[in-house]
One Martini backbone bead per residue (centre of mass of N, CA, C, O) as a GRO file, in nm:
protein
  248
    1UNK     BB    1   3.725  -0.098   2.815
    2UNK     BB    2   3.680   0.101   2.582
    3UNK     BB    3   3.708  -0.102   2.345
    4UNK     BB    4   3.484  -0.293   2.436
    5UNK     BB    5   3.257  -0.081   2.427
    6UNK     BB    6   3.292  -0.002   2.129
    7UNK     BB    7   3.235  -0.284   2.015
    8UNK     BB    8   2.951  -0.310   2.123
    9UNK     BB    9   2.826  -0.060   1.985
   10UNK     BB   10   2.888  -0.154   1.698
   11UNK     BB   11   2.732  -0.421   1.707
   12UNK     BB   12   2.459  -0.303   1.786
   13UNK     BB   13   2.417  -0.117   1.543
   14UNK     BB   14   2.426  -0.342   1.330
   15UNK     BB   15   2.182  -0.504   1.446
   16UNK     BB   16   1.973  -0.275   1.439
   17UNK     BB   17   1.981  -0.243   1.134
   18UNK     BB   18   1.885  -0.533   1.075
   19UNK     BB   19   1.613  -0.501   1.218
   20UNK     BB   20   1.500  -0.275   1.047
   21UNK     BB   21   1.509  -0.429   0.777
   22UNK     BB   22   1.341  -0.673   0.873
   23UNK     BB   23   1.087  -0.519   0.953
   24UNK     BB   24   1.024  -0.402   0.677
   25UNK     BB   25   0.970  -0.684   0.562
   26UNK     BB   26   0.737  -0.771   0.755
   27UNK     BB   27   0.553  -0.539   0.670
   28UNK     BB   28   0.540  -0.588   0.364
   29UNK     BB   29   0.434  -0.906   0.427
   30UNK     BB   30   0.243  -0.924   0.687
   31UNK     BB   31   0.374  -1.011   0.939
   32UNK     BB   32   0.357  -1.206   1.249
   33UNK     BB   33   0.510  -1.118   1.566
   34UNK     BB   34   0.616  -1.317   1.852
   35UNK     BB   35   0.773  -1.226   2.166
   36UNK     BB   36   0.889  -1.425   2.431
   37UNK     BB   37   0.988  -1.296   2.757
   38UNK     BB   38   1.173  -1.487   2.979
   39UNK     BB   39   1.270  -1.493   3.338
   40UNK     BB   40   1.450  -1.401   3.573
   41UNK     BB   41   1.527  -1.197   3.790
   42UNK     BB   42   1.771  -0.983   3.635
   43UNK     BB   43   1.814  -1.104   3.330
   44UNK     BB   44   1.736  -0.851   3.113
   45UNK     BB   45   1.468  -0.776   2.966
   46UNK     BB   46   1.454  -0.465   2.951
   47UNK     BB   47   1.730  -0.417   2.814
   48UNK     BB   48   1.676  -0.588   2.562
   49UNK     BB   49   1.427  -0.435   2.464
   50UNK     BB   50   1.553  -0.158   2.432
   51UNK     BB   51   1.761  -0.245   2.209
   52UNK     BB   52   1.569  -0.380   2.007
   53UNK     BB   53   1.346  -0.119   1.986
   54UNK     BB   54   1.484   0.163   1.941
   55UNK     BB   55   1.440   0.147   1.590
   56UNK     BB   56   1.169   0.062   1.575
   57UNK     BB   57   0.853   0.068   1.490
   58UNK     BB   58   0.610   0.232   1.675
   59UNK     BB   59   0.351   0.123   1.514
   60UNK     BB   60   0.462  -0.201   1.482
   61UNK     BB   61   0.537  -0.186   1.799
   62UNK     BB   62   0.489  -0.395   2.097
   63UNK     BB   63   0.488  -0.375   2.452
   64UNK     BB   64   0.393  -0.634   2.687
   65UNK     BB   65   0.293  -0.563   3.043
   66UNK     BB   66   0.106  -0.714   3.251
   67UNK     BB   67  -0.078  -0.698   3.509
   68UNK     BB   68  -0.250  -0.784   3.747
   69UNK     BB   69  -0.527  -0.944   3.764
   70UNK     BB   70  -0.841  -0.916   3.778
   71UNK     BB   71  -1.126  -1.045   3.892
   72UNK     BB   72  -1.242  -1.084   3.610
   73UNK     BB   73  -0.992  -1.220   3.476
   74UNK     BB   74  -0.983  -1.473   3.671
   75UNK     BB   75  -1.268  -1.582   3.530
   76UNK     BB   76  -1.128  -1.637   3.279
   77UNK     BB   77  -0.978  -1.739   3.036
   78UNK     BB   78  -0.649  -1.737   3.063
   79UNK     BB   79  -0.577  -1.626   2.753
   80UNK     BB   80  -0.770  -1.380   2.703
   81UNK     BB   81  -0.581  -1.123   2.783
   82UNK     BB   82  -0.374  -1.179   2.536
   83UNK     BB   83  -0.524  -1.172   2.261
   84UNK     BB   84  -0.557  -0.851   2.208
   85UNK     BB   85  -0.219  -0.834   2.170
   86UNK     BB   86  -0.205  -0.949   1.913
   87UNK     BB   87  -0.103  -0.944   1.594
   88UNK     BB   88  -0.105  -0.788   1.306
   89UNK     BB   89  -0.022  -0.702   1.017
   90UNK     BB   90   0.322  -0.605   1.058
   91UNK     BB   91   0.352  -0.694   1.354
   92UNK     BB   92   0.525  -0.653   1.675
   93UNK     BB   93   0.523  -0.857   1.973
   94UNK     BB   94   0.628  -0.802   2.315
   95UNK     BB   95   0.656  -1.016   2.591
   96UNK     BB   96   0.691  -0.906   2.924
   97UNK     BB   97   0.587  -1.141   2.990
   98UNK     BB   98   0.335  -1.399   3.012
   99UNK     BB   99   0.153  -1.683   3.022
  100UNK     BB  100   0.412  -1.803   3.190
  101UNK     BB  101   0.337  -1.727   3.479
  102UNK     BB  102   0.194  -2.012   3.530
  103UNK     BB  103   0.493  -2.165   3.520
  104UNK     BB  104   0.629  -1.983   3.760
  105UNK     BB  105   0.530  -1.769   3.971
  106UNK     BB  106   0.255  -1.890   4.059
  107UNK     BB  107   0.341  -2.172   4.177
  108UNK     BB  108   0.567  -2.070   4.369
  109UNK     BB  109   0.360  -1.847   4.517
  110UNK     BB  110   0.052  -1.955   4.514
  111UNK     BB  111  -0.145  -1.819   4.268
  112UNK     BB  112  -0.215  -2.118   4.201
  113UNK     BB  113  -0.342  -2.409   4.129
  114UNK     BB  114  -0.268  -2.727   4.047
  115UNK     BB  115  -0.493  -2.738   3.832
  116UNK     BB  116  -0.418  -2.484   3.674
  117UNK     BB  117  -0.131  -2.571   3.605
  118UNK     BB  118  -0.200  -2.834   3.453
  119UNK     BB  119  -0.379  -2.698   3.240
  120UNK     BB  120  -0.164  -2.518   3.119
  121UNK     BB  121   0.033  -2.742   3.020
  122UNK     BB  122  -0.183  -2.839   2.814
  123UNK     BB  123  -0.271  -2.558   2.669
  124UNK     BB  124  -0.023  -2.405   2.558
  125UNK     BB  125   0.040  -2.576   2.303
  126UNK     BB  126  -0.239  -2.533   2.177
  127UNK     BB  127  -0.232  -2.227   2.154
  128UNK     BB  128   0.037  -2.218   1.984
  129UNK     BB  129  -0.070  -2.386   1.749
  130UNK     BB  130  -0.282  -2.187   1.659
  131UNK     BB  131  -0.091  -1.958   1.592
  132UNK     BB  132   0.105  -2.107   1.390
  133UNK     BB  133  -0.119  -2.213   1.196
  134UNK     BB  134  -0.191  -1.893   1.133
  135UNK     BB  135   0.126  -1.763   1.097
  136UNK     BB  136   0.267  -1.714   1.350
  137UNK     BB  137   0.563  -1.584   1.481
  138UNK     BB  138   0.725  -1.776   1.739
  139UNK     BB  139   0.933  -1.642   2.008
  140UNK     BB  140   1.103  -1.823   2.267
  141UNK     BB  141   1.252  -1.677   2.567
  142UNK     BB  142   1.508  -1.774   2.802
  143UNK     BB  143   1.649  -1.600   3.076
  144UNK     BB  144   1.949  -1.679   3.219
  145UNK     BB  145   2.076  -1.703   3.569
  146UNK     BB  146   2.277  -1.693   3.819
  147UNK     BB  147   2.284  -1.685   4.152
  148UNK     BB  148   2.521  -1.484   4.186
  149UNK     BB  149   2.428  -1.265   3.980
  150UNK     BB  150   2.154  -1.209   4.100
  151UNK     BB  151   2.248  -1.111   4.378
  152UNK     BB  152   2.410  -0.872   4.270
  153UNK     BB  153   2.171  -0.722   4.126
  154UNK     BB  154   1.986  -0.694   4.373
  155UNK     BB  155   2.180  -0.521   4.534
  156UNK     BB  156   2.196  -0.284   4.332
  157UNK     BB  157   1.900  -0.204   4.351
  158UNK     BB  158   1.902  -0.123   4.661
  159UNK     BB  159   2.147   0.114   4.619
  160UNK     BB  160   2.024   0.231   4.351
  161UNK     BB  161   1.828   0.506   4.278
  162UNK     BB  162   1.794   0.444   3.958
  163UNK     BB  163   1.653   0.140   4.045
  164UNK     BB  164   1.369   0.170   4.194
  165UNK     BB  165   1.172   0.055   3.957
  166UNK     BB  166   1.292  -0.248   3.996
  167UNK     BB  167   1.166  -0.285   4.249
  168UNK     BB  168   1.043  -0.571   4.445
  169UNK     BB  169   0.861  -0.779   4.653
  170UNK     BB  170   1.001  -1.042   4.494
  171UNK     BB  171   1.310  -1.034   4.530
  172UNK     BB  172   1.350  -1.213   4.782
  173UNK     BB  173   1.212  -1.462   4.653
  174UNK     BB  174   1.414  -1.515   4.427
  175UNK     BB  175   1.633  -1.616   4.626
  176UNK     BB  176   1.478  -1.812   4.822
  177UNK     BB  177   1.344  -1.962   4.538
  178UNK     BB  178   1.551  -2.067   4.329
  179UNK     BB  179   1.492  -2.375   4.319
  180UNK     BB  180   1.191  -2.356   4.248
  181UNK     BB  181   1.239  -2.203   3.982
  182UNK     BB  182   1.406  -2.422   3.851
  183UNK     BB  183   1.187  -2.639   3.847
  184UNK     BB  184   0.979  -2.476   3.684
  185UNK     BB  185   1.155  -2.432   3.436
  186UNK     BB  186   1.206  -2.728   3.361
  187UNK     BB  187   0.910  -2.805   3.317
  188UNK     BB  188   0.840  -2.596   3.108
  189UNK     BB  189   1.047  -2.681   2.894
  190UNK     BB  190   0.960  -2.979   2.871
  191UNK     BB  191   0.628  -2.925   2.815
  192UNK     BB  192   0.658  -2.652   2.593
  193UNK     BB  193   0.845  -2.786   2.390
  194UNK     BB  194   0.820  -2.732   2.040
  195UNK     BB  195   0.858  -2.737   1.707
  196UNK     BB  196   0.640  -2.492   1.671
  197UNK     BB  197   0.745  -2.389   1.991
  198UNK     BB  198   1.036  -2.313   2.081
  199UNK     BB  199   1.293  -2.301   2.308
  200UNK     BB  200   1.525  -2.041   2.407
  201UNK     BB  201   1.839  -2.002   2.554
  202UNK     BB  202   1.986  -1.729   2.757
  203UNK     BB  203   2.281  -1.624   2.871
  204UNK     BB  204   2.313  -1.336   3.126
  205UNK     BB  205   2.573  -1.264   3.291
  206UNK     BB  206   2.634  -1.115   3.020
  207UNK     BB  207   2.459  -0.863   2.906
  208UNK     BB  208   2.582  -0.776   2.630
  209UNK     BB  209   2.607  -1.055   2.505
  210UNK     BB  210   2.307  -1.124   2.528
  211UNK     BB  211   2.189  -0.899   2.352
  212UNK     BB  212   2.332  -0.967   2.088
  213UNK     BB  213   2.230  -1.269   2.074
  214UNK     BB  214   1.932  -1.214   2.072
  215UNK     BB  215   1.926  -1.062   1.805
  216UNK     BB  216   2.053  -1.282   1.634
  217UNK     BB  217   1.831  -1.490   1.676
  218UNK     BB  218   1.595  -1.333   1.557
  219UNK     BB  219   1.724  -1.305   1.277
  220UNK     BB  220   1.743  -1.608   1.224
  221UNK     BB  221   1.440  -1.672   1.234
  222UNK     BB  222   1.350  -1.459   1.014
  223UNK     BB  223   1.537  -1.490   0.762
  224UNK     BB  224   1.660  -1.212   0.583
  225UNK     BB  225   1.968  -1.219   0.674
  226UNK     BB  226   2.342  -1.270   0.599
  227UNK     BB  227   2.505  -1.026   0.762
  228UNK     BB  228   2.479  -1.206   1.022
  229UNK     BB  229   2.588  -1.373   1.267
  230UNK     BB  230   2.567  -1.624   1.457
  231UNK     BB  231   2.505  -1.730   1.744
  232UNK     BB  232   2.631  -1.817   2.041
  233UNK     BB  233   2.632  -2.145   2.163
  234UNK     BB  234   2.711  -2.054   2.469
  235UNK     BB  235   2.445  -1.852   2.488
  236UNK     BB  236   2.273  -2.003   2.261
  237UNK     BB  237   2.009  -2.250   2.323
  238UNK     BB  238   1.829  -2.512   2.312
  239UNK     BB  239   1.636  -2.667   2.539
  240UNK     BB  240   1.715  -2.967   2.452
  241UNK     BB  241   2.040  -2.859   2.523
  242UNK     BB  242   2.033  -2.747   2.845
  243UNK     BB  243   2.155  -2.962   2.992
  244UNK     BB  244   2.398  -2.831   3.223
  245UNK     BB  245   2.349  -2.502   3.158
  246UNK     BB  246   2.167  -2.442   3.378
  247UNK     BB  247   2.079  -2.275   3.644
  248UNK     BB  248   2.116  -2.380   4.018
   0.00000   0.00000   0.00000
């Protein structure tokens, strides 16, 4: 166990160094990077973000996790409240959940109308096309987790006092509506995966392996260093090749 943990820490440190070097390059060249992190509850978004950003520039890196929209925001164009958080030159913005709430949580929980959902599915690729046509580097990641592993992690949340801030009123719904979330995920990946804004799936049942491969994938997309090996194809795979691999 000790050797395995030591190997993980060594790999993580090497990847974090590569991220630091790569971000210095993106800052130097004024690149704008958006990372969309979506996934089921307990899939490890917060942990992955913590390791990814640990040594990144605090001035050029922002993590955005928007709260429930206000009454005023619900009357706006759906994407409007996300636009002010988009990056300027040299910045990296990580959305810990994003506009894709409307493709997952909202329809499953009944927080949006069928018409709003259908409009989103039409508009999301258009919105992302505008971003990428303007030069934004858009990396969309879906963190997938099995039903069994999710149940295990939800149970740990309930009994571990150090994880009380991870508890949510939606935790029980995550288990009860696992199949509905699977259906929403499948439709989202099918309808919003585009060549200019592709989805990449990361299997997260093994948290540490998932974190390492998530960072490897980001480095691969940014394509600044060849010092890091490619991500494991059994852990990281394009949405178009995800059939049969996604948790159900």
